C-alpha positions in Angstrom: -19.5 -24.0 0.8 -16.7 -21.6 -0.1 -13.0 -23.0 -0.2 -10.6 -21.6 2.0 -9.0 -18.4 1.8 -5.4 -18.4 0.7 -2.9 -17.4 3.5 -2.5 -14.6 4.7 -5.6 -13.6 3.8 -9.6 -13.6 5.5 -13.0 -12.8 4.1 -16.3 -14.3 5.7 -16.0 -17.2 5.2 -18.6 -20.7 5.5 -17.1 -23.6 5.4 -14.2 -25.2 7.9 -12.6 -22.8 10.0 -10.5 -22.1 13.2 -11.0 -20.0 16.0 -8.7 -19.0 18.5 -10.7 -18.4 22.1 -8.7 -16.5 25.0 -9.6 -15.4 28.2 -8.1 -13.8 30.8 -8.3 -15.1 34.7 -9.6 -13.8 37.5 -10.0 -10.4 35.4 -13.0 -9.2 37.4 -11.1 -9.0 40.5 -7.8 -8.0 39.1 -10.1 -4.9 37.8 -11.9 -4.0 41.5 -8.5 -4.5 43.2 -6.3 -2.3 40.8 -8.1 -1.0 37.9 -5.2 1.0 36.7 -2.9 -1.3 36.3 -5.6 -4.1 34.9 -6.2 -1.4 32.3 -2.5 -1.0 31.8 -2.2 -4.1 30.9 -5.1 -5.0 29.2 -4.4 -2.2 26.7 -0.6 -4.0 25.6 -2.7 -7.5 26.5 -5.0 -6.1 23.1 -2.0 -4.7 20.7 -0.1 -8.4 21.0 -3.3 -10.5 20.0 -4.6 -7.8 17.5 -0.5 -7.9 16.2 -0.5 -11.9 16.4 -3.6 -12.0 14.9 -2.8 -10.0 11.9 0.4 -11.1 11.2 -0.7 -14.5 11.6 -3.1 -14.6 8.7 -6.2 -14.5 10.7 -9.4 -11.6 11.8 -11.5 -10.7 15.1 -14.7 -10.9 13.8 -17.2 -8.8 14.7 -17.6 -8.0 19.3 -19.8 -10.5 20.1 -19.9 -9.9 24.0 -16.3 -11.4 24.8 -15.2 -9.0 27.8 -11.7 -9.8 28.7 -11.6 -12.3 26.5 -11.0 -12.5 23.0 -12.2 -14.6 19.4 -10.3 -14.1 16.3 -10.7 -16.6 13.1 -8.9 -18.5 10.3 -9.0 -20.4 7.8 -6.1 -22.8 8.5 -5.4 -24.6 12.1 -2.1 -24.1 12.0 -2.2 -20.2 11.2 -4.4 -20.6 15.4 -1.8 -22.8 16.9 1.3 -20.3 15.6 -1.1 -17.5 16.8 -1.8 -18.7 20.3 2.2 -19.9 20.8 2.9 -16.5 19.8 1.4 -14.4 21.6 1.3 -16.3 24.7 5.5 -15.5 23.8 4.7 -12.0 24.0 2.1 -11.9 26.0 4.7 -13.5 29.1 7.7 -10.7 28.0 4.7 -7.6 28.2 2.7 -8.1 31.1 4.2 -11.3 32.7 1.5 -11.1 35.6 -1.3 -11.1 33.4 -2.6 -15.7 33.1 -4.3 -15.9 29.4 -5.8 -19.2 28.7 -6.1 -19.8 25.2 -8.2 -22.7 23.2 -8.9 -23.8 19.6 -11.8 -25.0 18.2 -12.0 -25.9 15.0 -14.9 -26.6 13.3 -18.0 -26.1 10.6 -19.6 -22.4 9.8 -20.9 -19.7 8.9 -20.2 -16.0 8.4 -23.6 -14.0 8.9 -22.8 -10.0 9.1 -19.0 -10.6 10.4 -20.0 -12.8 12.7 -18.9 -16.8 13.1 -21.8 -19.4 14.1 -21.9 -23.4 14.1 
């Protein structure tokens, strides 16, 4: 097992990491009812989450079929929690009609080809 990277640096890590998992509530229905508005909301969502994850010392692993959700990995739980709080604040201000659920999971993971399993 490797030691976690220093805060703010992230690379493939085997061992204990923390995942930030997001899911947009009712996204399928929103895409059906108002695709153009949803596309704009999801673009803002993606930009905000990408910025928050990067600034918070995390990274987005290789796409794992998330659809409208996001998976990000952090070396420390405190970083993931801080990123989730910042993302919720920024999303509420930028796209108040978009409801995004977030979960934090800490556990033993193995990095394989840019994906995390565990």
